N, C-alpha and C positions, 0 to 999 in steps of 0.2 A: 516530607521532613528536612529541616534546616540543617546545615551547617553545623551548629551550634547545637541542634537536637539529636543532633546523630553520635557529636558530644557527648552530649549528657546521656544518651542513653547506651553509648559505649561504658560510659563511667562504671556502670552496674556492672561489669564483667572484672573489675574487682574483688571477684567472689571466692571462696573456697569452693571447689568441687569433689567428690570423690574422684574421676579421672578426666584427665585432657589427655585427647586423642588428636593428632597431628596428621592430617591427610583426609580427601575424602574424596579418593578411590576408592575402590574395589575394597581394599582391606579395611580402610577405614569405615567405609560404611556400614559393612559387616561388624567391625569391632564394637559400633556406637549401640548398632540394634542389639547384639548380645550382653553388653553390661547394660541396658538399661533395661531390658528386660530380667535380671538380674538386680532390679532395683538399685541401683546406684546413679547418681547425678552425676551428667555427662557433659562435658561439653568441646565441639570438634574445632578443631579450626584449620582452614584450609587457604593457599594463595591464590587460587582460582576464583573466578565469579559465582562459579556453581561446580556442584558433583561432577566428579565422571576423571578425576586424577591426570592421566597422564592422555586420554583421551579428551580431555579439555582442551588441551591444549595442542597435540597432536592432530593438526587440521589439515596439512599440506595432501595436495592432489592422492587421489591412490593410498593413503594409508590405509590400512587394515589389519586385523588380527592374522599371527601366521600359522595358528592353529584352526581347526573347525568350529565353525559359531555354535555348534551343539555342545562341543566341551567346553567351550570358552565361557561359561555361563554357572551361575550360582546352583550347586545341590542341594542349597541348608532350606529351602523353600519352595514349597510346592505350591503356593499362591503365586509366585512368581513364574514358576515353570509353565502353570498351565495357563496362566493371562500373556505369554510371551512366544511368538513365533520367529524366529530370524529368517529371514527371505533370503539368502546367499548360503553357499557352502563357506565362506570368507565374508564375516562382515566387515559394511564399511566403517569411518570413523564415527560418520553421523549416526550410524544405528547403533552403535558400541555405547555411544554417549545417550544416545533414548534411552537405551537398555537401564545405562545408570540414572537416570531421571526417571525411570519408571518403576525401580527399585526404589528410589528415595521418596516417592509420593507415595506408592503403596504401606510404607512403614514411617510415614512424617519425619524421614533422617534430618531433612532440613532444618530444621526447629533448632535441631542440637548445636548447628555450625556459627561459628563467625567467618563468613568470607571474606574475598580480597583481603586475605590477614595473613602476614608472615611471621614465625616464630621468628624472635631474634635470640632468644635465651632460655633455655632452662637449665636451673640450678637446683641440683637438692640440698635442702636446710637442711646442716645435720642436727638442729637446736629443736626443730618442729617436726623431723622428718617427714618432711614433704617436698613436694619439689614447687617449686615458681617458674612458673613459664609465662616470659613480657612477650610482646609481640609490636611490630612496628606502627602499630594502630594505637600504642599508648593502652592495651589490656594489660593486665595483673592477674595472673592467675594462681591460687595456688590448690594442688591436687596430690593427695596419695599418691594415685598411680598415672605414670607418663607412658603412653605407647605411642611410638612412630610408626605411622603408616605412610611413610613418605614416599614408597618406592623407589623401584631400583632403579628407572632408565626416568628420573623425573629433572636432571641438570643438565640442561643442552650444552654442549660446549658453541659459543658465539663464532662470530668469522674473526679469531684471532688472528690474523696474519696482520705483518706490513705495510699500513697504509689504507687498513681498511676503511679509515675515518674521511679518508681525503677521495675514496667513490661520491661521484659525482648523481649517482642512477638508485636504485632502491637495494637495500638489503633484506633478507628475509632468510630467518633461521626455519627450519623444518620444526623442531621443536616448541616455538614462539610464534606458529602461523597464526598470518592477520583472520580473527574471527569471518570477515568480510570476505576470504577470499582475495586473490590474486589472478588479473587480466595478463594474462601473457600474448596475448592476441598479438601479433606481429614483431613480439622484442626478440630482442639478440639476448638469449640468457648466459650463464655461466653457472654450475651448478658442482659445486667444492666438495668433494666425495664419494664414496662408491660405496657407502653402506647401506643397511635397509631403507633407512629414508628417500635415498637418492634413487635406488632401485626401484622403488616404488612409484618414484614420483617424475621420473624423467619422461617415460611413455605419454606419461600423459601432459605434462609440460611441453611435450615435443609437438603433440598434436596441434598444437594454439601458435608457437612461439614462430618466428621467423627464423631463426637459427639455436640451435643448444650445443654450448664445449660442456664438455664433462670431465671435470679435473680430477684424475684416478691417480691414485700412487700406490694401490694396494688393490687388486681384483678380489674380489669375494665371489664365492660359491653362491649361485641362486638357482631355484628350483622354480619349477610351473607350478604356480596354483591351478590351471584349468577350472575357474571359477565358474558356477552355475547356479542358478537358483536351487534354492532347495524344493526339491517337490514333497507332496503331501505323503509318498510310499518312504521318503528317507526321515521324513518327519516320524512315522506310525513304527518304524524297523527300530528308531531310538526310544522311541516312548516305550514300547513293548519291553525291551534290556534294559530301561532304566532302573530296576530295583539292584540288577546285576550288576552296572554298571558301579553304582552307589555303594554297594557292596563291599568291591573291590577296591573301591577308593578310601572307604573306610579302613579296611584293614592295611592299609599303607601300599597295596597294588596301583599300578598306573591307570587300571580301568579300561586297556585296549590289550590286544593279543600281542605278544611278543616272543621271540624267539628264545629258547632254551641257553640259561647262559653259559655254559659248558659246551656246545654246540661249535665245531668246527667245522667251515663250512668247505666241502670240496673246489676244485677252480670249478666243475661242472656247475655246482649249486651259487657259487658267487657267479656267474655268466647268469642265472635267472634270476637271484638276488639284485645286482645292482639297477637291471631296466625298472625294480620299485621306484627310483629317484625320479623317474620321471610321470609316473602312474599321475601326479595332480593332489597328494596325499605328504608331500613335502616331511615336516619332520617329526610325523608319524612315520613315514617311510624311511626313515633314516634309524629311527628306532626297531624298526623290524628287520634290520641289519643287523646279525649279530655281533657283539662288541666293536663296535662301527668306532669308536671312539680309543679303542683299547685295542685294538689287532692292528700290528701294521699291515699285514697283508691284506687283509679285507677292506683297510681304509686307501691303500692304492689302487686296489681295484675299483672301489665305489669314486674315487678322485678320478681317476681314468675314466671311468664312464662318462662324468659329467664334461670333462675338459672335451670328448671325443662329441658330445653333442654342442656346446659351444662353437669346435669347427662348423659343425654340419649348419647351425643359424643362422652366424653371420659373414655375410658373401666375403667380406674384404678380406684375403689370409692374415696382413697384416695385423687389421685390428683386432681380429680371433684371438691372435695369438698373444695379444697385450691382454687382453680381456681372461686369460685363462690362467686361472689363481694357481702357483708353484710351489710359495713359498710356506704353506700348513697343509696339514690333513683336513679334509673337510668335515665339516661340524667343530673342529677344535676353535674356531670362530663359528658365530651362531650363522648356520646356513639362513640364506634371505630366500624368502618367496614372491615370486613376482610373475607377472600379466605382461607379456610381449617387452621385457626389457633387452636381451639380446637381439632379439627382431628388431627393435628400436635404429641400434646400428646399422642399418640398411638403408633407415630415411637419408636423403640428401640432404636432411638439415641438420643431423647432429652428428658433430665428431667428439671423438675421445682422444683426450690429452694427456700422453702417458708422462706423469711427473719423475718418474725413474729416467724418463730420456731426457726431460727438459724440465727439471726443476724449479718450482714456484719460487719465485723471489718475490712475491707479494701482490697488491693490490695500487690502481693508480688512478686517478680521480676520471681517467673513462673507461678502468676493466681490470683484466687479470694480467698481469706479467710472468711469463718463463722465464727463463734463460734465454730463449730463441726470438721470443715476441710477445708483443701484446697483442691480447683480444680485447676489441672494445665490445663490450655489452650496456645494453640500457640496466640489469635485473641481475644479481647476486645470489644464489641460493646458498644459505651454508648446510652444508648436510652433515658437517664432520660428527656426529655421534654426541652420547654422552659422559657426564663424568660417574660411572656407572656402581651403583649397591651404595656408596660411602659419601657422594657428592650432597646431596640435600642431606645427611646426619650431621655432615662437618663443616654443610655454610651456617650453622645455627652455633651458637658458642653451646654446648650442652657439658655441663662441670657435675661430678657425681660429691662422694665422699670428700671431706677433707678441701673441696675443692678442686678436685682433678679434673683437669679437660680432657672431654674425648678426644680432641683431634693430637694431644698429648698421648693418650691412652694408647691410638692407630700411627703412631708416626713412623711405626715401620711395618703397617698395615693394618687391617680391622683384625680384633678378638675377640671371639666371642663364644659361648657357651651355647649349641644347639641353633646358631643364628638369633636365636631368640634375647638373652640377655647378656650383660658384660658385669665381669667383677668391678667391685667397687661403685656401681649404679645402680642402686637400690630403688626396686619399683619401677624400673623403666625395662620399658620392653621393646622390640624391635618386630613387627612382619613383615618375613622375606629379608630378614636379615644377611648381612655377608656368613658365609658357615654353615649356609640352609642350600638345600636343592635350588629355590627359587627361581631364577632366571633359566635356569635348566627344563623346568618343568612345567606345567599346565598353572600359567598365575595363577587363575583364580583358584581354583585346590590348593596350590599352596598358601594362598590367603584363607582360603577356610580354617584347612591344618592348622596354621599358626595361630588363628583368630581363637579356635577354640580350646587349643591348649593353654592358651593365656585369662581367656575367660575362666576357666578352669582353675589356673593356679590364682589368679587373683579370689576365687572362690575360697581356695583353701588357704590361704593367708587369713582372712577375715574369718572363717569358722574357728582356728586356732587362735585368733586372737591378736596374732603376730602384728608388730605395726612396719616391717619391712620385708620381705623376699630377694635373696642378691645372690648369684651366682658367686661361687668360690673361684677363687684364683688357679688352686688344684686342679677342678673340674674345667676350667676354660684352659688352662695349658694342655692337659690330654686332649679335648675337643681340637684344638687350633694344629695340634701332633697329629690327629688322626684324617681331620680334613687335610694338610698338606700331604701326608703319606698315602690316602685315597687318590689324591691330585696327581703324585707321582708314577700310580700304576697304568694312568691313561697316557694319553696323545695328546691332553691339553696344553701343558706347558710349553711344548713348541710352538706354538703361536702366539704373534706377539698382539692378543687381543682385548677387548674392553675386560673379559672376565679376571684378563691379569692388570689390568688399570695401565696398559701401554699406552691407550690414545691419549691421555692425559700427561704432558709434560710434568714430569716430576714426581710424579703420584708412586708410590711405591709399588713394587711389581712381584704381588703375592696371587696367588689363584683363588679367586674369592668365593665360587658358590662350591657347595659340598656335594660331590658325585658318588660316595659309597653306596649303599645297599640298605632298604630296611630303616630308612630314617624316619618317615614318623612310625613304626614301630618302638625305635630306640627312645623317640618321646616318649609315647606313651608308656613305654616299661620306667622310666624313669620319674613320672607322672605317680605310678602305682606302685613306685620302692619310696613313697614319701617327697618326691622332688629330690631323687639323690642329686648332689652336687652342690644344692643352692641352701642357703642358711638361712635359716626364720629370728629374726631378731625381734624381742621385745619392746 
């Protein structure tokens, strides 16, 4: 098809639909499916060239899920579950992407989407009571409902360092990795950042590169994956308990055994619990230590355990001390999950550059410069994290009633009701938005919870004959206060984390996820009470 033919075909996208879904990650795909099953006309819009969301973009070496693959899976489709088998305990990016593609193939979801297309604006038309969504390709869609499935970690920070444009070598950002891959053989490589993508990628890059410099400002806690192929016995055991697992999830439980909330372990019990962090179950192990993010004494014991393991693994004591996190309690920044990260610092071609000792001044034509020297490199890998949870929503021009901009409504930090809706933005829903458990949970399960709730809410609106459904300001204010109150009961606010927006200059410092209990039950109860806290408008 010629460019003119494509433009002519896209002109047909100046149309009216029941719903627009922005994003083709796991939340967006399921949302499109649910709405189509309900008989709605749906148009999906996706910036990437295919389905997969974050797994379409994050193709850096070592990219994996950080919870077991068997749990990082949809529960809504027996057809998907029975037709797919994970190969490893922690699946790699290519396998997770293939899983998303498999789901899209089974349910014919690609046909609902405009790919390689970014939403530039979503504006509520007060006169018609509909959303007008425009894209960078000239599309203009009108929809009764607009659902943002834009992802929590979908806007990577670039290499925003002084002089970056002057660098004569190659620059790659982990969150926008070249699809053809990168050959590091014989190269001198600078990795800027020490978060999850750096921790996952560095060991593999170091296997090929001539020299790797990892530029670290703040060390992170990382737990060993102890990854291995999934056995038939492990798959069979999961299948045997699947109905119980799903029943727990649908009742709002995590689906895995957790300690009693009121358990205060003795010193002897803590000494038995903290080694769980090194058993290969990583984030699940964190959840199995009671009140790890709430109790100072428990957290200190767990933090000290991991610090001791780092000192055991890293041969050079000076390097080990630089890798030991001291500034924040464990889990108050999302713990990383690695394969051979700490051991890689024992390689002769890996050097840790501590930016607290020698601050980073910028990038030069030949490399990276700190206060004491210039490091000549051929490649710079930017692993500086994401504008988490709000970045994708705020990069679009979203306007609600009376033209109110979302970026103005969120100028002091995001404000939502349940992480699902915002006052003043009728018929606009967010999947795993700020104010929901989101990034502190199993994301696929959280996506399913929100999609099911949104689909039911839309059905309620249509059944009542209402034109719009909108969170009230009072309900939103009460929920924001509750979210903050719950966060203040934990150790989370003590860390300058991306949960707080602290990694993005100028972003408001607000703890964005919800850490309280009974979240799904609360959402279900609100729906059962006729969507309490929402206004239905004729």
